[in-house]
Phi, psi and omega in degrees: 000137178281123182285147173285130178305142184304318181297323178293314181297320178297316177297322180294317178298322178299315181292327176298318178293319179298329182267009177058039173290128186298144181307328179291341181258346184303316181297324177294317179298318178296322178298314180297321177297315179300315180296315180296316181300313179294312181301314181298317182292323185275323193241348186247132179247034181232149174263356182286114185299320181300317179296317179301315181296315181302311182294321180296314180295324177296321177296317178299317179298321180293339177265018175064030174286144182287161175303323179295320178294319179296321179294317178296318179298317179298318179294319179301318181288325178297324177292325176297314178296321177299317179299317179299320180292330180278333183287153176289158177304328180295315179294320179296321180296323178299315180294321180289329184294335178297322177287325180290327180284337181240067183297148181239137175292142180297134179242147178269141174289147179297325175237119181299144176286136179288152174285131180258153177297152180284100176229164180275083181295323185299320182299323184260333187275345186259030178278129181246126174241118184295000000 
């Protein structure tokens, strides 16, 4: 698994605290970020956030994650994107450089991900209920 750079994870934990994510859920949110970060680096060749989220959530569903888990994962990733938007270009480049320094050969999924219809997943999947 490709690790999330420490500076990125620290910034992410800060945004979780700023958004009042309950301490009992913080570890789950960090887990979803780790999974998303690894999945994106290994399997996705797009910079389009909507596409990344769609494929990631589809992968979670294929792994029998519950709708509640998928919703929590979607919210966790939305906070990651929010964090990226708040960070300066310099900080974002630091996080991206970790992937550039450790290039990964493209790997094929054992089961190809199905193409999903073009819908606005972000609008409905990122609803957070405390």
